[in-house]
C-alpha positions in Angstrom: 116.8 82.7 97.2 117.6 79.5 95.3 118.0 79.4 91.6 116.9 76.5 89.5 118.3 76.1 86.0 117.0 73.5 83.6 118.6 73.2 80.2 116.0 71.0 78.7 112.7 69.6 80.0 110.1 67.6 78.2 106.7 67.9 79.9 103.4 66.4 78.8 101.0 69.1 77.5 98.7 68.5 80.4 101.4 69.0 83.0 102.7 72.1 81.2 99.3 73.6 81.2 99.0 73.0 85.0 102.3 74.7 85.6 101.3 77.7 83.5 98.0 78.0 85.4 99.7 77.8 88.8 102.3 80.4 87.7 99.6 82.7 86.4 97.5 82.4 89.7 100.6 83.1 91.8 101.4 86.1 89.6 97.9 87.4 90.1 98.0 86.9 93.8 101.3 88.7 94.2 100.0 91.6 92.0 96.9 91.9 94.2 99.0 91.9 97.4 101.0 94.8 95.9 97.9 96.7 94.9 96.3 96.2 98.3 99.4 97.4 100.1 99.7 100.4 97.8 96.0 101.4 98.4 96.6 101.1 102.1 99.5 103.5 101.9 97.4 106.0 99.9 94.5 105.8 102.3 96.7 106.9 105.3 97.7 110.6 104.9 101.1 111.7 106.1 99.5 114.2 108.5 96.3 112.8 110.1 93.6 114.6 111.9 92.5 113.2 115.3 89.8 111.0 113.9 92.1 109.5 111.3 94.9 109.0 113.8 92.5 107.3 116.3 91.4 104.9 113.6 95.0 104.3 112.5 96.1 103.6 116.1 93.0 101.4 116.7 91.9 103.5 119.7 89.1 105.9 120.5 89.1 109.7 119.9 89.0 110.3 123.7 91.9 108.0 124.4 93.9 109.7 121.6 93.2 113.1 123.2 94.5 111.7 126.5 97.6 110.4 124.9 98.3 113.8 123.4 97.6 115.6 126.6 100.0 113.4 128.5 102.7 114.0 125.9 102.9 110.4 124.7 101.9 111.5 121.2 103.2 114.8 119.8 101.2 116.9 117.4 102.3 119.1 114.5 100.7 122.2 113.2 99.6 122.2 109.5 98.1 125.4 108.3 97.1 126.2 111.9 95.5 122.8 112.5 96.8 120.1 114.9 97.8 117.0 113.1 99.5 113.7 114.0 102.2 112.6 111.6 102.1 109.0 110.4 105.7 108.8 111.5 104.8 109.9 115.1 101.9 107.4 115.2 104.2 104.6 114.0 106.8 105.6 116.6 104.2 105.4 119.4 103.1 102.0 118.2 106.6 100.7 118.1 107.6 102.0 121.5 104.5 100.8 123.2 104.2 97.4 121.6 104.9 94.4 123.9 
């Protein structure tokens, strides 16, 4: 990343206001991107049930069951219930991406 250092700059009040406004808008945009990404992470549990995993993988419930049965996706047991870890889903997506 480049660094710009200006020791002294005399700007017209109008130009200074434009710069402030653009900087404020960029700051708001970056903050909103961060918030949206954080919300997305919170919405996806670490251990997903089949419905959640199918949605996360953008596939149908039936297709997900076939992938599990064929051994392409591994399940874990959480309190006696079969779940798919987010890590496993991400692994599957990475390995099967073109």
